[in-house]
Each structure stands twice: as structure tokens, then as C-alpha cells.
N, C-alpha and C positions, 0 to 999 in steps of 0.2 A: 211310628205306627205300622209303617212297613215292616220294620225288625220285628214287631210283636206278631204280626200275622206269619212271617217266616219261621219264627220259633215254634208256633203252635203248629204249622204244617209238619216240621220236623218231628215234634212230639208224637203227633198222630200218626206219621210213618213209623217211628219207632215203636208206639204201641201196636201198631198194626203187624209189624215184623216179630215183635215178642210173642203176640197171640199165635202166629203161624207158627213160630218154633216151638211154643209150648205144646199146641195142639199136635204137632207131629211127633213129638217125645212122650206124650201123655200115656201111651200104652206100655211104656216100660220104665218110665222115671215118674215119681210122685211130683205134683207141681211144687214149686218152690214158694216157700212162705217168707214174706218179708215183713220186719218188725218196723214201726216207725220209730222206736226207741233206738234202733241202731243208726238212724240218720241224724245228722245236725239239723235242728229246726232253724238255724239262723242260714246255713248255707244250703240245705236242701230241704224246704218246707215241702209238706205232703200236699200233692195236688188234690183239688175238691173232686175232680172227676174220676179219681183211681181209688181203688180200696186195696187192702193188703189182700183180699182173696182173689180178686179179678186181674190185679196188674201185677205182672213180674218185675223182679228187680231191674231197673233200666240199665243199659250199658254205659251211660254217661248221665251224671246228675244234672237235673237242669238249674242252673245257677241263675239268679235273678241279675247278675251283675252284668252289664252290657258288655264290657270288655273279655267275657268269657264265653259270649255267644259265638258259636260257630259261623262262618260265613256261609256255608253250604251244608246240606243235610249229611250228616256221618254215612259213610258206607258200612257196607257189611264187614268190611275188615277191621273198622274202628271198634265193631261191638267186642272184640277180645281185649281191648285195653282195660287196664285196672281202673277200679272205681274210687280208689283213695283220693282224697282232695289234695293230699301232698303230693302223691304220683302224678295227679292232673296238672299241677302246677308246674312239677319238672318238665313233665311232657310238653307242655305248651311252651315252656321257655326253651326245650330243645327245638322243637319246630320253628320257633322265632329265630333262632339262632341259625338254622339250616337254610332259612329264606335269604340270608345276608351272604352276598356273592362275595368270595374273595378276590383280592386284587387280580390274582392270576386267571382266574376264571372269568373275570371281567374283562380283561387283556385278551384271552382267547376268544371269548365271545365277540369282542371287536374286531379281531383279526378276521374272524369266520365271516360277520357281518360285511366287512370291507371287502374280503374276498368274493362273497355272494353278490355285492353289488358290482364288483369289477366284472364279473362273469355275465352278470344281466346286460351291463352295458356293451360288453363284447358282443354277446348274442344279437343285441338289438341293432348294433351296426353292420353286423354280418348279414341279418335279415334285410336290411335296406342296401346293402350292397348287391345282394344276389337279386334282389327285387328291381336293381336299377335297369333301366331299358338296354344300355350297351353293355351289359354284362354278358358273358358267353354262356349259353344255355344248349345249344344244339352241339352235337360230337364235332361236327367240322369247324365250329367257331372255337370250340375248347382246344382242339388239336392246333390249330393256327395261333391262338392264344400262348400255347405252351412253346410253340417253336419261335415266336416273337420273344418271348420272355427268356428263353435259352440263349439266343443271339444277343440279347441285350446283357445277360450276365456274363457270356463270353468275352463280349467286347470291352466290357467294364473290367474284367479280370487282366486281360491283355493290355489295356491300358495303365492298369496300376502297376503291372510287371515292368512296363516300358518306363514309366515315370521313375519307379523305383530302383530300377537297375542302373547301376553306376558306370557298367560297361556297355557303352552304346555304339562305339567306333572302334576300328582296329587299333591294336596297340602298335606303337612304333619299335617293333622288335629289331630292326635293322640298327637303330641308335643303339638299343641295349646291347648289341655284339660288336659296335664299332666305338661309339662315343657315348656313354649313359648321361654325360652331362647335359645333353641335349633334350633328354626325355625326364618326364616327372619321376620322382619328386625332385631330381638334382638339378633341373633347370632352374630352379629358384631357391633362395636360401631356406633352410629348414626351420621350422618353428622352435622356440626354446624349449617347448614341452614335448616335442617329437623325440623318439627313442634314438640312440646313437647308431646309425646306420653305417656299415663297413661294407665295402670301402665306399669313401665319401667322394662324390664326384663334382661338388657344388664349384670347385675350382677350375674345372674344365679339363681336368686330368684326363688322359686315355685309360683304356681297360687295361688292367695290368696283364702281362704276358702269362701264357699258361701252355704247357706245363713249366714248372721252375726247373732251372738246371740243376739245382741240387735236391730234387724230390727223392730220388731213389736212394740218396744216403741218408736220409732221415727213417727212424725206425717207424714201422705201420701202425696206424691207430687202431684201437678196438672199437668195433662198430656192430651194435646189435640192431638189426633190421628186423622190425615187426609188422607184417603185412596184414592189414585188417580185412578179414574175409567172413564168410557166412557159412553155416553147416552146410547148405545145399550147393556152394560155389566149388564141388569137387573137381569139374573140368579145368576152372580156371587155376586152382591150385596146382595141378598137373601141369599145365602150361608153364607156370612160374618156375616149378621143379625143373623142368626139361630146358628152359631156355635161360634166362638171365641169372637165375640162382646158382647154375652150374656150368653155363658154357665157359669155355676157355677165354673167348674175346669179351666177355663180360667181365671175367675175374681177372685177366692178365692183361688186357688192352689189344690194341691193333698190332699187327706185325708180330715180330719178335717180342714176346711177354717177358715178364720178370719172373717166369716161372711159379706164379701164384703167389710170391712174397708179400706184395702189397696188400692182398685180400686174405691172407692167411690168418687174419685175425677178425673177420667178418663172417658172421652167421645169419642166417635167414630163418625166421621162424612164423608161423601164421597164428594168428590173433582171433579167437572166436569167442562169443558169449555162450551162454548155455545153450546147447542145441535142443532141438524140439524133439519130442518122443518119435516123430517118424524117423530123423536122421540120427538120432542119437547111438545106436549100434553101429551105422556105417562110419560116424565119425571116430568111434572106438577103434573099430579095425582099420581105419586110415592112421591113427596114432600109433598103432601097435607096428605098423608097417613103415611108416617114414620117421618117427620121432621127431617131428617138426610143428606140432599144434599145441598151441596154449589155449586153455580153456579158462576164461575169467569167470569170477563168481558173480556174474551179472547176466541179466536177460539181454539179448541180442538187439542193438540199438547202434544209431549212428552219433546222434547228438544228446544223448541222455546219460552221459558219465562214462562211456566206455574209454575215451581216451585217459581220463583221470584215472580209472582202474587199472589200465595198460601201465601207466607210468608208475603206480603205485607198486603194481606187480613187479615191474623191472628194478626197482629199488631193493627189492628183495631176492628175486630169482634171476636176474639178468647176469650171465657169464659169458665170457669170450675167451678163446685160447690165448695163450701167452706169445711172446715173441719168441719163435722158434730159431730165427737167424740173427746174429749179430750186425749191427749198423755201425757206420763211421760215427754216428752221434749217439752217445747213450740216451736211452729214453728217458724222459722227465719224471721227476718224483711229486706225485701228488699225495693227497690225504688218503686216498683209497688203493694205492698202489700195491699195499701189502694184503689186501683182502683176496682170499684164495678159494678155492673148491674143487672138489673132485670133478673130474669131466663127466658131463652127462652123455646118456646114450647119443650117438651121433647120428645126422641125418645124412642121406645118400649125396646131398649136395653141399655138405659142410667142407671146409678147406681141405686140400689132399694132404698138407704139411700135419693137419690134426688127425687124419686118418693113419698117416705114416707114424706119427707119435704114439697113437693107441696100439698100434700093431707091434711096436717096438718092445711092449712090455714093461717099459719105464716111462710112462706118460707124466707130464707136467700138469701141475694143477692150473685150472683156469682162473682168470682173474675177471675184475669188474671192467665193463667197456668204458671206453672215453665218450663215446656218443650213443644215445638210445633214439633210434629213428623210427618214426611214423610213417607207414605206406599205405595208400589204398590199393586194393587189389587190380584197379583198373588202370595202374601205373607200370610202365617197363622201365626198368632200373638198370643203368650199366653200373655195375659194383665197384669196377676199378676206377671210373671216373668220379663217384662218389666219395670212395675213400680217400683218393688223392686230394680232393679239395678239402675235405675234413682233417685230414693230415697236416696240410699247409696251415689250418686255422688253429690246430693244436699247438703247433710249433711255433707260431708268431708270437711277437712279444705283446702281451697285453697291457703293459705298463706303458703309458703314453707320456711324452713330454707334454708340459704344461701348454704350448701353442697348439699341439696336435690335440689335446683334450678338449680345447676350446672350440675346436672346429668340428669335433666328433669324428675324427679320422683313426684309423687303425694304423699302428706301426707295422706295416707289411714286411713280409719276408724281403730282404734286401737281395738283389741280385749282384753278387760278388764274385760271379766265377770267374770274371776276366780279371781281377785283381788279386785274387788269393787262390791258392791250390784248393782241390776239391775238398778234402776233409777239413782243412783249416777254415774254408767258406762256410760249409756246414756246420762246423762248431760255433762259428760267429753268431749264428742264429740264438744261440741260447746264452752267450756271455751277458748280454744286456739283461736277459731275463732272470738269469740267477743273482747277478748283483743288485737287481732292483727287489728281488723277493728275499733276499738273505736275512733279514730282520723280521719277515712276514710270519704268521703262522701257518701250518700246513694246510689248513683249510683255506686260506685266504689266497693260496696258490693256485687252487683249482680255477681253470678257465670257466668262463660263463659265457656260452655261445648258443646262439639260436640262429639255426642255418636254414636257409630255405628260399623259396621263390617270393620275393616281396610284392605285396598286393597293395597299391596305394589309389586310393579315390577319394571322392570327396566324403565318403561316410566312415572310411576304414583304413586301418594300416596293419597288416599282419602277413605271416607265412601262410601261403595256400597249402591247403590241407593234403594235397596229392602226395607230397613229401615234406617233412620238416625233421630236423634234428636239434636235440637237446644235449648238451654237454652233461656229464655226469653229476656235477655239483647241483645243477638246476633240476634233474630228474629226483636227486635226493631230497631237496627242498619241497616240490611239489607233492611229494608223497606225505610229507610230515605236516604241511603248513595247513592250519584249520581254515584259513580265510579260503584258501585255494579249493576246498572241499565245498564251500557253498557256491563256488563259481564253476562247478563240474558240469552244468547243464546248460545247453545252449549249442550255438554253431561251434563246433569243436575247435576248429582252427583260429576263429577269433576269440574263444574263450583262451587259448593258450597263450595268445598275444596279451591279453588281459592279465594273465599270471605273471608275465614277464615285467608288466608296468607296476605290479605291486611287490615286487622282489626287494627285499631289504637293501640291495645293492644294484637297484635297477639301473643307476647311472653307469654302471660297469658291464651291464650285460650288452654283448656284441650281437647286434642284428645283422648278420652278414647274409647277403643277398646274391642269388645267382640267377639271372633273368634271361640270359642268351641262351643257355643249354638246357632249360626247362621249358616244355611247350606242350600244347595240346596235339593230338593225333590229327594228320590232316584231313580227315574225313569228319572232324568234329564240328568245324563251322562255327566255333567260338572266336572270341577276340584273341584268344591265345593260341590259335592254330597256325600253323604253317607246315611246308615240307619238312622231312627228315634232313637235318642239318649236320653238315661236316665242316672241319676247319677249313679246307680249300674254298669253300662257298663264302665262309665268312670272311675270308681275305678278299675275295672279290667284291663283297658288301663293303669293307672297309675302303677299298680304293673308290667305289662310286660314290660313297658318303663324302669323302674328301673332295672329289670333283664337284659334288652337288655344292658343297658349302663354298668352294671356291667360286662357283659360277653365281651364288646369291651374293657373295661378296663383291663381285664385280659389277653386278647389276646394280647392287645399292652404292656402288664408288665409294666403298669404304676401305678398300686396300687391304694390306697385311695385317694392319693393327686390328681388324675387326674381330671380335670373338664370335663364337657359333651363337650365343645367347643373343648378343646385340644384333646379329644379322636376321635370326629368325623370329626374334620376340618370343612370346610366351606360348605362341601355338607351334604344333608339329606337324608337317605336311603330311599328307595322306599316303603320299610315295613310300613314306618309311615304314608302311605297314604291308606294302605290295609283297605278293607271294606267287610265284610261278606255279604252284599247286592249289592252294586253298584261297577261298573267298569268304568274306565274313557274311554269315547268314546265308549261304547259299550251300546247297547241297552238292558234294563232290560229284564230279562226272569225269571220266577218263579223257584224256586228250584226244584219244581215237577209240572206236568201237573194236571190240574183239581182239584185244589185246593179251597175248598169252600172260602166264602167271608171272614169269619172271620180268617181262616187259611192264606189266602193271605195277609191280613193285619197284621197279626202277622209276616209273614215273611218278610216284610219291616222294621223291628225293629232290630236295629245294635245288632250284637252278640247273638241275641236270638236263641233258639235250632231250630224254624222253618227255619230260614235264613240259616242254615247249613245242611238242609236235601239235598241229593243228591241221584241220581239213585244208587240202589245198597247198599244203606245204610241201615242197620236192623232197625234204628230207623225211626217210622211211625208218619205221622201227627198226629195222635190222641195221641201218646205218647208226642211228643213234645207240643202239645196243653195243655195236663195235666200237663206238668211240666214247663209250662212258669212261668214267674215271675208276681205276683201281683202288683198292683199300690204301694202298701206300700213298698214292697221290692225295687222295681224300685226306688222309691224316697228315700230310705233308712230311712224311717220314718219322714222324713221331707215335710213340706209343699211347699216348693220351692227348686229351684236348678237345673231345667232342661232346656229343649229346649225353646228358646225365640221365635225365628222365622224360620221357613220353607219356602225357596223361590223357584221360578221357577216351580209353580204348574200351568201347561199351561193348563190342562183339569179339568172339575168338578168331573170326577171320581177320579182324584188324589186328590182333595181338600176333598173329601169324605173319602178317604182313610186316610188322615192326621188327619182329626177330629175324626175318628174311633180309631186311633193308639193312639193320645194324649190325647183325651177327655173322651173316653169310657175305659170299661174294669172294672173288680171286684178288690176289695181291697186285695183279696187273690184267688190264684189259687186253682186246686182242690187237688194237690200236698201239697201245704202249710196249707191248711185246715186239710187235713189228718194228717198232723204232727202235728199241733196244737192240734187236738183232742186227738192223742196218748199222747202228753205230758200231756194234762189234765187228761187223764185217769190214767197216771202213776205218777201222784201226783207232777207234776212239772218237773220230771226228764226227761231228753233227751233220746229218743229212737231212735234207728236205723231204718231207713224206709227199706222196702223190696227193692230188687234189681229193681222193676218196678217203684219204686217212689225215686230212688237216682237221685241227681242232675247230671248234665254232668259235665265232667272234665273240668279244665280251659285250655283255649286256648290261646297260646302266639301270637307274632306279626306275624309269618309265618304260623298259623294254627296248629302248632304242639300241641298235647294234652300232659297235664303232671299233 
């Protein structure tokens, strides 16, 4: 009944609309005449209330079939639809199909509905939170709430940093320099899965002497040093150029040098990513001026693939000068020994022998480096010390006896200077190597050396990123291995260690550690920081450590058969990390206020008289300065054997302090010159100095004089 009434209402509405339309157009068009014969009497019966003359042609036929009745009155737009029954059925079918939602529209609708529901719930809870009585609504309460929230966030961050930081206590650097077997990881047996560390001190062996007696008889190693920098660090690059990259005491060593022969194959270049538009022109001008900048095809970054891109670049473009002088021992032959290239444009700080060769008009071609070194620009490097240690590693015997390989020990360079003449002793370094490799392919003869400062804690084991070196074979493999490319992002020094672990010959990679002569700047306040270190102070540290171990053994009533590990157990005394200059997590303060520039630099030297000055001490800065050690005494008469790298130099002032302490200074101090003159006047006999020129007493690990 309701359906019938609705149909009638719709028909009346249609007829009214039709009459209005016909009345509107009656002045221009004749009325349409419809014939009942044109309609189907079955589907479209003639309505009794309409006549051919008074009723226009309806826009939609009135079918008596219920399924064809519209659910609502047709709109004006529907009046333009065709009146054919067949077209009507198709149109209805199309409309019916359109009403059916596709699966993707249904899922999208559900997602929108779910998202709208989540939004409503969020708004509801936010409204409740804002209306909560304790919610801050006044300006003063809002400010106090933000302050409290900031304090909580900072406290939580510091707590997480402390919990996740593996270095919470000062490191026993005194043990590193005297007896590394007392300090981790050598104070306990290494895990079977750990890399092969060289040298291995798990058997309690002392630190090998350096420099080796036959070092200068070996041909120098080719070292390519890449200093990681950024486009805006022009001042730091200039500091590097004018200090350790070119200074004679960095390239030749202390005292009478070797005339630059050792570092004649060592070049220094700066490695940058793509410079920003602001610095692009200035970097180009700098490149034209100095010829020492490498622009990598990568945006500037630290841990986003720059190191891998650098080693990939070095595998193609890194070249170093050849050996310009002959050595008592011929250079070894490796798979890359015959690769040559024309000399590139030289930088002002390149080796003197390379400049001399270029100016001669008959320059020799350059060759592949034996080592590619990555250095941070906040590191101060002594090039002669670095090259000497890498040279010994290059010329040591990589083929291990069975018993040595089981313990992971390196076949170190033997000290045969007392039993063999010089050239014969040096030649003996290679005899075993050549016999062992006579049947091997040239590629297998290449050394696999991973050199740097070994960081070991409960989380990681890797060479610290301030400086580490890879032998050429490792560099070439890193640039080509597809798996390494997938591990290019992340903390770059830890990723490099991960590369070494997946090497096809990982068991032969020599993880060579140097932890005594690589440390942080005294002002850094880190666990790796202490004063500038020289061989004379290390000798005093060794004596103090030996006395400490004897005292511990006597107290434990273990006698002479006690080993250091059994006496001390698994822990390391805090006194082994004591420094006369730096204190862990404490900002450096000078021993006395208002020290002069030279006195302030001397106060940063570990164990110096100036570093021991305190308020109320009768010793004055002038007295400490006149009684300082000269360079000859500090290096104990040797050319090498001191600091290799000083890291964490965050300010240019710190950089100049490091250069002043390590590169400058007289060979003899005033007190040493006075004593030398007195000896000459006394005919070579030793004379006792006056009280004002007597050396200070020795200081043990705890600062006690004796």
C-alpha cells in the first residue's frame, strides 16, 4: 500500500514537471503528441487519468512490476534518460552493479573508518586529559611542567648513556706500555672466535722493544694517509699541512734523522665529500693551490658510507712514490708491485725526495701503496713513527709455525743483531718468508694486516677510528666484495672490523694493536687521555710497574714463582691509569695559574716536573723549566720510539699545543747543558750538580717519591 502511494506521488510530480516544461516552451515549440500505439500495452499501459493531448511523453515509463519501481522520486537529471525498455533494463543493471563495492574500495573504507575511530578516541582522551584537575592550565604551571619534563628527559638520556657506555673507568695505560698481558684482553685466554691479535701477550711476554735494531736496513713502506675532513675545515687542514705533514721531526724522527728516507714513500691527502654550494669555489681554489684534496662522489657524512667510498677510491687512484734509495734488504715482491702510474701533481708537504725526483727531469713512476691509512682530522700523527711500525709489520713473517698459529701469535721480527752482522741479520728477516711462500701464488703472498688502536669492551672489538691502516690486499678486497657494500653504513670503525671478520681468509688477517703510543689529548677528559708521552717516561713507568708487582707478590706470600695474573686476579688497579696531567671525567686545569705559553705546554707532558707543580710546592715554574728533559733524553738517544697519534684534539689551540710539545724543543735543557759542560771541564769525569740542578726524585704509581 505504501509503495502504491509513493508511485502515485512520483507520477503526479512527474506530470506537474512535464506540464511546467510544456507551458514554458509552448510559445516556440508545438506540444508533443504521443500515440498509444507507440507504447507497449503490456509493459506500459495507458493511464486512465492521462490523455494524448494533455499528458506529454513521460521521461520514464510507469511499469507495474514492483522490482522496477524506483525507491525515490526521479530527479530532474533523470528526465534525460532514454525511454526504451531495453535501455532502461541496461541502465538499471549498470546502476545495480555500481552499487556493489569492490574489495579495494571496501578495504579503503574500512581503513578510513578505523582511522576515524582512532582519531575520535584520541580526541576523547585528550579532552579528558585537558579537563583533568591537575593538568596545567595557567602560564606558570605550564612553564614549570615543561621544565620538569625537560629535567626528566635529560636525566633519562644521561642514564642511558651511562648504562650503554662500555668505558666507565680509566684504562690501565701504564700496563699497555709496560706489560700488556696484565690488561684486557690479554689478561685472560682469548675466545676461539676472537680474531688473531698481534702481538699476543696471553703468555705474559713483555712488550717487544722498539725501535728494532735493523729497522733502518729495511726498505721503507709505501703509506697513503687519507685525512678525513669537511669543506669548512680550512683552518684545520692548514694546521696539518704546516705541522705533522711536513715538519722534519714528524717525517724524520727525533734528533739526527734519516734525511727523510723512511717517509719518502708516505703521502698525505685530505678526503672530502661533495662540498656545499657555499664552500664549493673555495675548495676548488684550495685544490688548485695545494694539490692535496680528494673529492669523493658522495655527500659529506661520517658513518653513512664515506669510509667504504674512500677505500674504493684508493683501490683505483691511490699511488705513492717508489723507493728512491737502495736498502740492504731488497723490497719484497707482491702481486701489486708492478702496478705503476705517472707521478701526480705534488703537494707542498710531499716528501723531499719526491720533489727532487720530479725536478730532475727523469722522474720515476709511482706505485701502489703497501698500506692505506684512514685518519680523522682531530688526530695529530707522527709520520716517521707510523711508517716505522708499519714497515716492521710489512717485513715480518706472516707464515706461522703450527704451535704459534694455535696461540694466535705473530712470528715477530727477530732481534738477531748480536749474533749476525747487520746486512745478514736483516736478510734473515726474509729468508723464512720466501721459503714458505715459494710455492704460493703471488696473490697469497700479499700480507693481510689490520693495524690500529685495539678497543676491547664487553660489546665490541675493533680498531679505533682516529687512525687505522689496511694493507693493500685488504683495500682491494673491500672495494670489490659485494657483501662489504651492504655493510657500508653504520659506525665506520666498527663496520671496518666487521669487514675483516667476513674476509675469505679471516683467520690470516693480522689484527695488530698499538695501545701505548696512541692516546687522547690531555684536555680531552676521556678514558683514553693522559699527558704527552715520551720513551723516558715509559721507562720509568716500567720500573714502577715492576716494583708494584713485586710488592703485590710479597704481600701475597707467593714469592718469585707468582705470575702477574695470579697475583692481581682479573681486576686491574686504578693506579695503573693514573696520570700526572689528566683526570678521567674532569676538565683539565693547569697546575698553577698564569703559566707562560712554553710552561703551559711543558705542563701537558706526562711525568714532567712542570706537571707536578702544585700550590705550596717550593719548586717554581722556572726551576721546573730549567730541569726539564731535552729531546735527546726523552727519546733516550734514539730516533724513534715515541708517540704515534694524539687524538681528540677538538680545538685549534690544542693542536698547536700538541705541535709545540712533540715537534719543538731543544736537544738539551739548561741543566743538561750545564752538566755536559762540567763533564768536559772535568776531563770526562762525572761531577755532582749543585742542589739547584739536581734531578727530581722518582715517583711511583701512587705519586710517592723514592
